[in-house]
N, C-alpha and C positions, 0 to 999 in steps of 0.2 A: 475337217479334213486336214491332214498334214502332208505337205508337198516338199520334196527335195528336187531342186532344179539345177542340174549340172554341178553338184557340190563336190569340191575337192578339198582335201586336207593334206598339206605337205609339212613334214618334219625334216628339215635339212634336205638330204638326198632321198629320204624315204617318203613314199606316198601312201598314207593310210586310207584315203578315199580317192577314187579315181573317176570323177565326173558322175557321181551318183545321182540318178534321176529315179524318183520313187514316189508313189502316192499311197498314203495310208488312209483308208476310208474311215468314216465316223462309226462309232458304236459297235466296234468289233474287236476281236482279239488277234492282233497282228504280230507274228513271230519273226524275228531276225535270227537266223541260225547259220552257223558256219564254224570252221575251226578257229583256233587261237590266231589272232593277227589278221582276221578277215575284214575287220572294220565295223563289227557289230556294235561294240561299246562306244566307239568314236561316234557312230551315227546317232545313237540314242542320247548321248551327252550333248550333242548339238541341238537337240530339240529344246532343252531347257538352258542352253547357252553356257553349259559348263565348259564346252569346247567351242571355239569360233572357227568357221570354215576359212580356208585360204581363199577360195573363190566359190561362186554359186550362191543360190538363194534358198532359204527354208521359209515356208509360209505355214501359218495356221489359220484356217478359214479365210484364205486369200490374202492375209496380211503378213508381210515380211516380219519375222520375229526380231530382226535387228532394229526395227523401228518401234518396237514395243518397250514400255518401261520394264526393266529387268525384274524388279521385285514383284510387280503385278504378274508378269509372265510366270515366274516360279511359284507364286502363291496359287496359281490356277493350274499347276501341273503337279500331280502326286509323283513321288519318286521312292522306289523300293530297291534297296541294295542287298548284295549278298551278306555283307557284314552287319546289317541291320542298323547299327549306329544309334542305339537307344542311349539316352543320357543316364548314366548309372546313379546319379545323385537325385534324379527326379522320380516321382512315383509313376506308375503306369498311366494313371489319368493325366498327369502333367506331361508325360511324353506324347500321349495321343493329341493333346490340345495345344501344343506349343505354338503352332502356327495360328491358332485361333486367338491366342493371347496377343500376337503381333497385330492381328486384325481388330483387336480391342473388343472382343466378345466379353460379355459379363461373365463372372465366375460361375453363376448359376447356369447360364447357357452352355458354358464350356463343360461343366459337369454333366449336363443333360446329354450333350453330344457324345461325350466319352462313354456314357452308359449305353446309349443307342448302338454305338459301334462295337463295344465289347459283346453285347447281346447278339449282334449280327454274326460274330464269329464263335458263338457258343462258349464264351467265357463269362462267368457270372460276375456282374459288376460289383456286387457286395463282397465277393471273394478276392477279386483281382485289382480293383481300381486303386487301392492304396498300397499295393505291393511294389517292390522295386525290381528292376530287370534281373538282378542276380537271383531272385527267388523263382524265376520262371525257367522252364525247359527251353531248349533251342527252338523247338517248333512253336511253343507259345510266344516266345520273343518275336519270331518271324510273323506271327499273326498280328502282334502289336505293330510291327513295322508296316504291315499292309494297311491296317485300319488308320494308322497315323497319316498315311498317304491319302486316305479318303476323307479326312476330317473336314477339309474346306469345301467338300463336294466338287472336286475338280472334274473337268470334262475329260482330261487326258491323264492316264497313269503310265509311268515308265517303270519297267521292272527289269533290272540288269542282273541276270543270273541269280535270282533271289534264293533259289533252293539248292544250289549246287553243293553246299557244304553239309546238307542234311542227310540223314539215313534214308534209305529207299522208301520205307513205309511212311515216315513223316512227309517226305517229298510228295508221295502220291496223294496224301490227305490234303496238303496245301495246294496242289494242282487242282484238286476237286473244289477247294474253297475259292480259288481264283475264278474257275469256270462258273460257279454258282453266283459269286458276287457280280461278275460281268453281266450275267443274264438278268440279275435283279436290278442293277444300277445303270446299265447301258453306257458305261464309260467306254472311251477309246483306250484300249490297253496295248502298249507296245512292249513286247516281252522279248528279252535277249537270252539265248541259250546256245551252248555248243552241243547239246544232246539232241540227236535226231528223234529219239523216242518222245522226249518232252515236246518237241516242236510238233510232231504228228498228233500228239494227244491234245494239245492246247489250241493250235492255230485255226482260226477261221480262214486265214490266209497266211502263207509262209513265204518269206524271201530268203533264198539260199545265197549266202555271200562267200566270196573268195577273193583275197588280195585286193580288198577295197572296192569290189564291184559286184553287181547282182548277177548270179548265174541263172536263176529261175524264180519266178513268182507264180504262186497258184495255190489252190486248195491242197490239203494233205493228200487227198485221193489222187488228184491230178499229178502231183510231184512224185508220189510213190509209184503210180502206175505208168506214168509217161515222163521219165526224167529227160531233161533237155540235152544233157551231155554226159560224158563219162564221169566227170567230177561229181555231179549230182547223183548219178547212179551208184557210184562207189560209196559216197558219203552215207547214203541211206540203205546200203546193201545189208548191213547187219540186222536192220529191222525186219528184213524178209525172213530171217530164221525163226521158225515158230518156237514159242515158249510153251513147253508141255507140262510144267510142274503143276501139280494139283494138291488138294487137301490130303490125298493119300500119301504124298511125299512127306508131309509133316508127321503124319501118324507113323510112317515107316521109320522116321528118324527119332521116334519115341518122344516127340514133343507134345505138349498139352498136358492137362491135368485130368485124371480119371474122375468122372462124376457119374451120377445115376439119377433116373427119374426126371430128366429134363426134356423138354420138347426139342426135337432136332431142328436146327436153324440153318444148316448147310450140309451139302452132300459130300461124299468122299471124292466124287469126280469133279467137283467144282475147281476152277483154276485158282491159282494164288492171287491173280488180279481180282477175281470175284471175292475172294476172302478178304483182301485189303479193303475193298469197297464196303463189305459187310461190317468190318471192324470199325469203320468211321461211324456208322449208325449204332453199333453195339460195342462200345469200347471195353465193356466188362468181359467180353468174350463171346464166341459162338460155339454151338454144340453140334458135334458130328457123331453119328451112330456107327459103331464098328460092326464087322461081320459076326463077332462073337457075342453080340448083344450088349457089350459095354459101350460107354460113351466117353468122349474126350471134350474138354473145354479148351478151345484154342484162343490165344490172345495175341496182341500185337508183338509182345516179346517173343512168342513162339515163331511168328512169321519172320521177324528180324533175325532170329537165330538161324533159321533155314537159309535166308538170303545170304547171311554172312558165311555160312558153311559152304554154300554153292558158289560163292563169289559172283553173285548177280549184280 
């Protein structure tokens, strides 16, 4: 359990956090969401002491973190950033295991752990372990950033807007990956985002922040259906607008490749969200049958093209 007790952060005349009191339970996915300048990133950086509070106390499992050895604290907290920060001159395996080297794991054990983690995120170790970051796509690099944070088997993972620079399809796929990994590994994940849709999709529990203080804490359903004040209501209001795009919209935009004789794997009325989910499991593409008895194969590229055209 992570506890903030009356935590304040002052920068000159500006107050980034204003007496923050917050409890983050174990083994769940806790989301801090709010607009720029609300104190989200300041809060999460205090957990691994990249930022020190002006006043107040932060505890992990009842122990004040300012009484812990700093290196030990950070080696037991995974940290995933938006800019990933992979070392360009190191191989993927070396990037994943850099903290294990600090902990003096043997080379064989480091290699074994890297292969386990690559397999966990569906990257073939034989194919990717000896590549360099520049040889990977943005989404693949972010997968490496995630599993590097998992290398030491930390109890806590901090994720500071890790997907905000990615295209919508890759972002959805990595959100799914985080959900799957959390369910498998039962880490405590603290996830920072300014995107209310991402917060609603990921959070077991969500804290809505504004001007350095908490506006509301609760489940996605509770916050969405019972906003505590006007700020929370307005912040989440856009999510109430239904998204009605379907596979039919891709076909109408003349996207996809004409094929024949393939089993249908998705219907014309399926939502684009359902399509994105199916493309994770079937990256080679899905098949839809048209009314004129022809078929189209739809890929991630087709979905990305529609999203770009519609400005979603």
